[in-house]
C-alpha positions as CSV (number, residue, x, y, z in Angstrom):
1,M,-51.8,284.3,47.2
2,V,-53.2,286.2,50.2
3,A,-54.8,288.9,48.1
4,D,-56.6,286.3,46.0
5,R,-58.1,284.6,49.1
6,L,-59.2,288.0,50.5
7,G,-60.9,288.8,47.2
8,G,-58.7,291.9,46.5
9,D,-56.4,293.0,43.7
10,P,-53.1,291.1,44.0
11,T,-51.2,294.2,42.9
12,E,-52.6,296.4,45.7
13,P,-51.1,296.1,49.1
14,Y,-53.3,294.6,51.8
15,M,-54.5,297.2,54.3
16,L,-55.5,296.2,57.8
17,P,-59.0,297.3,58.9
18,A,-59.3,300.5,61.0
19,R,-58.8,300.0,64.7
20,K,-62.1,299.8,66.6
21,V,-62.5,302.4,69.3
22,T,-63.2,300.6,72.5
23,H,-64.6,302.0,75.8
24,M,-61.1,302.0,77.4
25,S,-59.5,304.1,74.6
26,R,-62.2,306.7,75.2
27,V,-61.7,306.7,79.0
28,L,-57.9,306.9,78.8
29,T,-57.3,309.8,76.5
30,D,-53.7,310.9,75.8
31,R,-53.9,313.6,78.4
32,R,-55.2,311.2,81.1
33,R,-52.5,308.7,80.2
34,R,-49.8,311.4,80.5
35,I,-51.2,312.5,83.8
36,L,-51.4,308.9,85.1
37,T,-47.8,308.2,83.9
38,W,-46.4,311.3,85.6
39,L,-48.3,310.6,88.8
40,L,-46.9,307.1,89.0
41,V,-43.4,308.3,88.2
42,I,-43.6,310.9,91.0
43,L,-44.9,308.4,93.5
44,F,-42.1,306.0,92.6
45,A,-39.5,308.8,92.9
46,L,-40.9,309.9,96.3
47,Q,-40.7,306.3,97.5
48,S,-37.1,306.2,96.4
49,V,-36.3,309.5,98.1
50,F,-37.8,308.2,101.4
51,V,-35.8,304.9,101.1
52,V,-32.5,306.9,100.5
53,A,-33.3,309.4,103.3
54,T,-33.7,306.5,105.8
55,A,-30.7,304.5,104.6
56,E,-27.8,304.2,107.0
57,P,-25.0,305.0,104.6
58,I,-26.5,307.3,102.1
59,P,-25.1,306.4,98.6
60,W,-23.8,309.8,97.6
61,T,-21.5,308.5,94.9
62,T,-24.2,306.4,93.3
63,M,-26.5,309.4,93.3
64,A,-23.9,311.7,91.9
65,I,-23.0,309.3,89.0
66,A,-26.6,308.7,88.2
67,A,-27.4,312.5,88.2
68,G,-24.4,313.2,85.9
69,L,-25.4,310.4,83.5
70,A,-29.1,311.4,83.5
71,A,-28.2,315.1,83.0
72,L,-26.0,314.2,80.1
73,L,-28.5,311.9,78.5
74,V,-31.6,314.0,79.0
75,G,-29.8,317.3,78.3
76,P,-27.5,317.5,75.3
77,V,-28.2,314.0,73.9
78,G,-32.0,314.5,74.2
79,W,-31.8,317.9,72.5
80,I,-29.7,316.5,69.6
81,V,-32.2,313.6,69.2
82,R,-35.2,316.1,69.2
83,V,-33.6,318.2,66.5
84,R,-32.4,315.4,64.2
85,Y,-35.1,312.8,64.4
86,E,-38.9,312.8,63.6
87,V,-41.4,311.7,66.3
88,P,-41.9,308.1,65.1
89,T,-38.1,307.5,65.0
90,R,-37.8,309.1,68.5
91,D,-40.5,306.8,69.8
92,R,-38.7,303.8,68.3
93,L,-35.4,304.9,69.8
94,G,-37.1,305.4,73.2
95,L,-38.3,301.8,73.0
96,V,-34.8,300.6,72.1
97,A,-33.3,302.5,75.0
98,F,-35.9,301.0,77.3
99,G,-35.1,297.5,76.0
100,V,-31.4,298.1,76.6
101,A,-32.1,299.4,80.1
102,M,-34.2,296.2,80.8
103,L,-31.3,294.1,79.6
104,L,-28.9,295.9,81.8
105,V,-30.9,295.3,85.0
106,P,-29.8,291.7,85.4
107,L,-26.2,292.8,84.8
108,W,-26.5,295.4,87.5
109,I,-28.0,292.9,89.9
110,G,-25.2,290.4,89.1
111,V,-22.5,293.0,89.7
112,S,-24.1,294.1,92.9
113,L,-24.2,290.6,94.2
114,A,-20.6,289.9,93.0
115,F,-19.2,292.9,94.7
116,E,-21.6,292.7,97.7
117,L,-23.2,296.1,97.1
118,P,-26.4,296.9,98.8
119,L,-29.0,296.3,96.1
120,V,-32.0,298.2,97.4
121,T,-30.2,301.3,98.6
122,S,-28.1,301.6,95.4
123,F,-31.1,301.1,93.2
124,H,-33.0,303.9,95.0
125,G,-29.9,306.0,94.9
126,L,-29.8,305.6,91.1
127,V,-33.5,306.6,90.9
128,V,-32.9,309.7,93.1
129,G,-29.8,310.7,91.2
130,A,-31.5,310.3,87.8
131,L,-34.4,312.4,89.1
132,A,-32.0,315.1,90.2
133,G,-30.3,315.1,86.8
134,V,-33.6,315.4,85.0
135,V,-34.7,318.3,87.3
136,L,-31.3,320.0,86.8
137,V,-31.6,319.8,83.0
138,A,-35.2,321.1,83.1
139,L,-34.1,324.1,85.3
140,V,-31.1,324.8,83.0
141,E,-33.4,324.6,79.9
142,R,-35.9,327.0,81.5
143,L,-33.4,329.5,83.0
144,V,-30.4,329.5,80.6
145,V,-31.5,328.5,77.1
146,P,-33.0,331.4,75.2
147,E,-36.7,331.3,74.3
148,Q,-36.0,331.2,70.5
149,L,-34.0,328.1,70.8
150,R,-36.4,326.3,73.1
151,T,-39.3,326.8,70.7
152,A,-37.1,325.4,67.8
153,W,-36.7,322.2,69.8
């Protein structure tokens, strides 16, 4: 058995040793990671805004659909998930959602190629629309939802 080889009690579960704190984990604190993540997201969103603004036919329908879906997912669905699930479960669900999104990217590329849709402009239109939906939900949450309910979430 593994516990016998490790010299421990076979009835006790094996515990991994504590994670060693490295230099990088001290430099990139949680606050710095969050700031760096938001900075990169903002830069990516600004690039998408510039690409859409300079596009010949601006993809208004793509942006509107993406804004609606993002507002729905970030708003009511996000609020329900925050109320019903604990933080570790929410993190796991976030990873699953990210994995599903990564699986849908090749499908989106295939549909765009099959129907001869402009790939770059429609992608940046999706990004700008999703950004608009997230901003809309943030504004509604700050301006419409009462303070008592916001703190409960």
